[in-house]
SEMIKE-401183 format. One record per residue (C-alpha): residue number from 1; z, y, x. Coordinates in steps of 0.001 Angstrom, whole numbers, always signed. Example, Ala and Ser with C-alpha at 12.3 -4.5 7.8 and 13.67 -1.06 7.14 Angstrom:
! SEMIKE-401183
@i:1, z:+7800, y:-4500, x:+12300
@i:2, z:+7140, y:-1060, x:+13670
This chain:
! SEMIKE-401183
@i:1, z:+53253, y:+96635, x:+35289
@i:2, z:+56777, y:+95210, x:+35425
@i:3, z:+57803, y:+94201, x:+38907
@i:4, z:+58762, y:+90567, x:+39408
@i:5, z:+62417, y:+91169, x:+40299
@i:6, z:+63027, y:+94382, x:+38365
@i:7, z:+66766, y:+95285, x:+38384
@i:8, z:+67762, y:+91930, x:+39925
@i:9, z:+70465, y:+91887, x:+42597
@i:10, z:+69682, y:+89798, x:+45668
@i:11, z:+71979, y:+88803, x:+48506
@i:12, z:+69925, y:+88103, x:+51622
@i:13, z:+71838, y:+86565, x:+54528
@i:14, z:+70369, y:+86767, x:+57992
@i:15, z:+68835, y:+90085, x:+56955
@i:16, z:+68695, y:+91320, x:+60538
@i:17, z:+66300, y:+90264, x:+63259
@i:18, z:+66464, y:+89723, x:+67027
@i:19, z:+63573, y:+92116, x:+67638
@i:20, z:+60941, y:+94314, x:+66014
@i:21, z:+58579, y:+92687, x:+63564
@i:22, z:+58731, y:+90312, x:+60636
@i:23, z:+61606, y:+87874, x:+60725
@i:24, z:+62211, y:+85836, x:+57587
@i:25, z:+65271, y:+87766, x:+56416
@i:26, z:+63821, y:+91195, x:+57095
@i:27, z:+60623, y:+90298, x:+55274
@i:28, z:+62587, y:+88944, x:+52305
@i:29, z:+64523, y:+92200, x:+51971
@i:30, z:+61319, y:+94260, x:+51984
@i:31, z:+59292, y:+92020, x:+49652
@i:32, z:+62125, y:+91633, x:+47174
@i:33, z:+62672, y:+95397, x:+47177
@i:34, z:+58955, y:+95976, x:+46586
@i:35, z:+59328, y:+93836, x:+43474
@i:36, z:+62275, y:+95832, x:+42142
@i:37, z:+65345, y:+93996, x:+43441
@i:38, z:+68471, y:+95712, x:+44673
@i:39, z:+69238, y:+94261, x:+48097
@i:40, z:+72626, y:+93342, x:+49528
@i:41, z:+71593, y:+92829, x:+53149
@i:42, z:+73979, y:+90630, x:+55126
@i:43, z:+74161, y:+89961, x:+58846
@i:44, z:+76701, y:+89509, x:+61609
@i:45, z:+75559, y:+92575, x:+63580
@i:46, z:+74700, y:+96043, x:+62347
@i:47, z:+72130, y:+96789, x:+65064
@i:48, z:+69893, y:+93892, x:+64007
@i:49, z:+69587, y:+95389, x:+60518
@i:50, z:+68476, y:+98903, x:+61436
@i:51, z:+64749, y:+98164, x:+61114
@i:52, z:+65389, y:+96049, x:+58019
@i:53, z:+67156, y:+98902, x:+56264
@i:54, z:+64479, y:+101411, x:+57254
@i:55, z:+61606, y:+99224, x:+56085
@i:56, z:+63393, y:+98299, x:+52842
@i:57, z:+64063, y:+101933, x:+51991
@i:58, z:+60491, y:+102881, x:+52884
@i:59, z:+59436, y:+100258, x:+50343
@i:60, z:+61423, y:+102157, x:+47737
@i:61, z:+64288, y:+99697, x:+47658
@i:62, z:+67982, y:+100248, x:+47109
@i:63, z:+69762, y:+98390, x:+49894
@i:64, z:+73396, y:+98010, x:+50876
@i:65, z:+74191, y:+96561, x:+54334
@i:66, z:+77199, y:+94334, x:+54864
@i:67, z:+78549, y:+92655, x:+57994
@i:68, z:+79690, y:+89073, x:+57473
@i:69, z:+80286, y:+85864, x:+59381
@i:70, z:+78748, y:+83355, x:+56984
@i:71, z:+80459, y:+80457, x:+58768
@i:72, z:+83889, y:+81822, x:+57731
@i:73, z:+85051, y:+81227, x:+54152
@i:74, z:+87224, y:+84339, x:+53833
@i:75, z:+84431, y:+86527, x:+55195
@i:76, z:+81919, y:+85053, x:+52752
@i:77, z:+84239, y:+85450, x:+49782
@i:78, z:+84818, y:+89094, x:+50703
@i:79, z:+81064, y:+89620, x:+51047
@i:80, z:+80284, y:+88260, x:+47592
@i:81, z:+83106, y:+90307, x:+46089
@i:82, z:+81723, y:+93418, x:+47788
@i:83, z:+78260, y:+92770, x:+46358
@i:84, z:+79640, y:+92445, x:+42848
@i:85, z:+81741, y:+95571, x:+43315
@i:86, z:+78635, y:+97468, x:+44429
@i:87, z:+76012, y:+96121, x:+42016
@i:88, z:+77961, y:+94338, x:+39282
@i:89, z:+76346, y:+90915, x:+39603
@i:90, z:+74400, y:+88475, x:+41805
@i:91, z:+71081, y:+87200, x:+40476
@i:92, z:+69519, y:+85844, x:+43670
@i:93, z:+70905, y:+84352, x:+46859
@i:94, z:+68596, y:+83878, x:+49835
@i:95, z:+70221, y:+81801, x:+52569
@i:96, z:+68347, y:+82665, x:+55721
@i:97, z:+70852, y:+82267, x:+58561
@i:98, z:+69811, y:+79705, x:+61163
@i:99, z:+69009, y:+78990, x:+64770
@i:100, z:+68290, y:+76147, x:+67167
@i:101, z:+69721, y:+74622, x:+70333
@i:102, z:+67625, y:+72266, x:+72409
@i:103, z:+68921, y:+68809, x:+73237
@i:104, z:+68771, y:+65242, x:+72015
@i:105, z:+71642, y:+62989, x:+70986
@i:106, z:+72650, y:+62101, x:+74544
@i:107, z:+72203, y:+65596, x:+75979
@i:108, z:+73623, y:+67948, x:+73359
@i:109, z:+77312, y:+68794, x:+73718
@i:110, z:+79702, y:+68090, x:+70883
@i:111, z:+80508, y:+71801, x:+70765
@i:112, z:+76855, y:+72747, x:+70318
@i:113, z:+76446, y:+70081, x:+67634
@i:114, z:+79368, y:+71580, x:+65713
@i:115, z:+78044, y:+75120, x:+66156
@i:116, z:+74649, y:+74133, x:+64775
@i:117, z:+76172, y:+72415, x:+61762
@i:118, z:+78290, y:+75481, x:+61037
@i:119, z:+75473, y:+77962, x:+61547
@i:120, z:+72680, y:+76155, x:+59730
@i:121, z:+74492, y:+74097, x:+57085
@i:122, z:+78066, y:+75245, x:+56539
@i:123, z:+76769, y:+78779, x:+56026
@i:124, z:+74672, y:+77546, x:+53080
@i:125, z:+77617, y:+75643, x:+51627
@i:126, z:+79997, y:+78604, x:+51869
@i:127, z:+77660, y:+81176, x:+50345
@i:128, z:+76725, y:+78846, x:+47504
@i:129, z:+80381, y:+77972, x:+46950
@i:130, z:+81199, y:+81653, x:+46451
@i:131, z:+78109, y:+82694, x:+44488
@i:132, z:+77685, y:+79756, x:+42107
@i:133, z:+80728, y:+80492, x:+39889
@i:134, z:+79390, y:+83995, x:+39226
@i:135, z:+75906, y:+82712, x:+38431
@i:136, z:+77348, y:+80045, x:+36136
@i:137, z:+79441, y:+82636, x:+34311
@i:138, z:+76402, y:+84840, x:+33658
@i:139, z:+74256, y:+81816, x:+32758
@i:140, z:+71500, y:+82525, x:+35242
@i:141, z:+70664, y:+82689, x:+38926
@i:142, z:+68246, y:+81589, x:+41613
@i:143, z:+69192, y:+80320, x:+45047
@i:144, z:+66591, y:+79961, x:+47787
@i:145, z:+67673, y:+78181, x:+50952
@i:146, z:+65687, y:+78247, x:+54190
@i:147, z:+65131, y:+74947, x:+55974
@i:148, z:+62507, y:+74096, x:+58609
@i:149, z:+59749, y:+71579, x:+59193
@i:150, z:+62020, y:+70360, x:+61997
@i:151, z:+64125, y:+68930, x:+59156
@i:152, z:+61228, y:+66751, x:+58001
@i:153, z:+59113, y:+66046, x:+61114
@i:154, z:+59183, y:+65928, x:+64913
@i:155, z:+57863, y:+69392, x:+65787
@i:156, z:+57584, y:+69178, x:+69560
@i:157, z:+61120, y:+69527, x:+70923
@i:158, z:+64312, y:+67467, x:+70964
@i:159, z:+66686, y:+69604, x:+68935
@i:160, z:+68623, y:+66951, x:+67101
@i:161, z:+71378, y:+69131, x:+65656
@i:162, z:+68948, y:+71719, x:+64351
@i:163, z:+66706, y:+69049, x:+62829
@i:164, z:+69654, y:+67222, x:+61267
@i:165, z:+71214, y:+70361, x:+59806
@i:166, z:+67918, y:+71592, x:+58400
@i:167, z:+67252, y:+68196, x:+56813
@i:168, z:+70692, y:+68428, x:+55246
@i:169, z:+69875, y:+71851, x:+53800
@i:170, z:+67025, y:+70273, x:+51827
@i:171, z:+69238, y:+67567, x:+50379
@i:172, z:+72039, y:+70044, x:+49700
@i:173, z:+69572, y:+72003, x:+47583
@i:174, z:+68479, y:+68949, x:+45614
@i:175, z:+72024, y:+67857, x:+44762
@i:176, z:+73136, y:+71364, x:+43833
@i:177, z:+70003, y:+71935, x:+41766
@i:178, z:+70694, y:+68923, x:+39575
@i:179, z:+74356, y:+69850, x:+39146
@i:180, z:+73550, y:+73393, x:+37999
@i:181, z:+70240, y:+72902, x:+36190
@i:182, z:+71791, y:+72947, x:+32713
@i:183, z:+73859, y:+75992, x:+33649
@i:184, z:+70856, y:+78252, x:+34140
@i:185, z:+70929, y:+78237, x:+37944
@i:186, z:+67910, y:+77108, x:+39963
@i:187, z:+68111, y:+75980, x:+43611
@i:188, z:+65053, y:+75550, x:+45794
@i:189, z:+64176, y:+75498, x:+49477
@i:190, z:+61524, y:+77161, x:+51614
@i:191, z:+60484, y:+75047, x:+54611
@i:192, z:+58811, y:+77264, x:+57239
@i:193, z:+56813, y:+75769, x:+60070
@i:194, z:+56073, y:+77291, x:+63446
@i:195, z:+55676, y:+80930, x:+62543
@i:196, z:+55289, y:+83839, x:+64927
@i:197, z:+58527, y:+85694, x:+64305
@i:198, z:+60469, y:+87854, x:+66789
@i:199, z:+62558, y:+84773, x:+67566
@i:200, z:+59637, y:+83397, x:+69613
@i:201, z:+59803, y:+86150, x:+72217
@i:202, z:+63557, y:+86678, x:+72063
@i:203, z:+64791, y:+83099, x:+72296
@i:204, z:+62398, y:+80191, x:+71895
@i:205, z:+60133, y:+80952, x:+74859
@i:206, z:+63121, y:+80764, x:+77184
@i:207, z:+64312, y:+77507, x:+75645
@i:208, z:+60997, y:+75668, x:+75640
@i:209, z:+58414, y:+77293, x:+77912
@i:210, z:+60321, y:+78744, x:+80849
@i:211, z:+60019, y:+82205, x:+79351
@i:212, z:+56215, y:+82018, x:+79044
@i:213, z:+55597, y:+83440, x:+75572
@i:214, z:+51822, y:+82928, x:+75701
@i:215, z:+52253, y:+79271, x:+76658
@i:216, z:+54656, y:+78651, x:+73802
@i:217, z:+52411, y:+80402, x:+71297
@i:218, z:+49467, y:+78290, x:+72449
@i:219, z:+51504, y:+75091, x:+72043
@i:220, z:+52560, y:+76055, x:+68540
@i:221, z:+49117, y:+77246, x:+67484
@i:222, z:+47534, y:+73951, x:+68575
@i:223, z:+49589, y:+72134, x:+65920
@i:224, z:+48384, y:+74266, x:+63001
@i:225, z:+45204, y:+73122, x:+61210
@i:226, z:+44540, y:+76581, x:+59778
@i:227, z:+44146, y:+77895, x:+63326
@i:228, z:+46469, y:+80886, x:+63041
@i:229, z:+50199, y:+81496, x:+62727
@i:230, z:+51948, y:+83126, x:+59816
@i:231, z:+55108, y:+85205, x:+60129
@i:232, z:+58222, y:+86025, x:+58149
@i:233, z:+56205, y:+87609, x:+55369
@i:234, z:+54794, y:+84205, x:+54479
@i:235, z:+58285, y:+82749, x:+54183
@i:236, z:+59342, y:+85762, x:+52131
@i:237, z:+56436, y:+85406, x:+49710
@i:238, z:+57364, y:+81784, x:+49055
@i:239, z:+61002, y:+82779, x:+48540
@i:240, z:+59913, y:+85578, x:+46212
@i:241, z:+58025, y:+83158, x:+43992
@i:242, z:+60966, y:+80742, x:+43842
@i:243, z:+63390, y:+83566, x:+43043
@i:244, z:+61182, y:+85026, x:+40304
@i:245, z:+60862, y:+84039, x:+36660
@i:246, z:+57410, y:+82671, x:+37486
@i:247, z:+59317, y:+79680, x:+38880
@i:248, z:+61515, y:+79338, x:+35798
@i:249, z:+60739, y:+75601, x:+35459
@i:250, z:+61073, y:+74816, x:+39169
@i:251, z:+64299, y:+73576, x:+40706
@i:252, z:+65391, y:+71032, x:+43279
@i:253, z:+62203, y:+71170, x:+45293
@i:254, z:+60602, y:+72709, x:+48389
@i:255, z:+57669, y:+74891, x:+49370
@i:256, z:+56366, y:+74121, x:+52855
@i:257, z:+54981, y:+77171, x:+54675
@i:258, z:+53327, y:+75819, x:+57824
@i:259, z:+49522, y:+76157, x:+57679
@i:260, z:+49157, y:+72407, x:+57190
@i:261, z:+51028, y:+71439, x:+60352
@i:262, z:+53326, y:+68840, x:+58833
@i:263, z:+50583, y:+66865, x:+57095
@i:264, z:+48247, y:+66301, x:+60022
@i:265, z:+48254, y:+62904, x:+61741
@i:266, z:+48554, y:+63932, x:+65404
């Protein structure tokens, strides 16, 4: 049986993870490799990618790590050039960098607002800006951006910059999808809900539950109609579908991965 991404080259940003387990980027690297893709794994820090590289290679994947600040144009341009030098092309771009700061409009500092916009939105713009000309030249490509249900709903915490930037990622994908549809490039967005990724223990519990991981998990679980929490593998499986030829007639849209959370009334 032919694997779904056989011989495709995929850039995955945010390929590292803040702890052991299944973050979205790590899971994307492994799942894409399982389906035959060559992985150009991108993160700001080498140590966060160690488990990603191990798991990807154990899955039989060919993976090349690269350190890059995706909020810096020169760094992004060098990263894309390095991928092409290593693998000859870019077929798939998975934009997975992101993070949240708590705070509403009156509480959040201007500096933190700017940092969130750079981290969550400018990073998507810069990677697309560098990759799209190559995809247009080859007449094909698939871009999968990662948003959040915080960009479409109130999800339990005032995090106005994160919510605003993630909403913008969705609209960025729609506009870019229409512009490049006739050029053979598809652009879609995965919208994860409140998954149990390593970020919960490493960062979110301290931000929202005084460090009480169990309390935060209980709060998040109570919002999910399915009664259990997914993890980064669920995000990765949605991204895999959108990146594959199975989604050849799908562009400018979103897949929500949240166990039904965003459609319930309360």
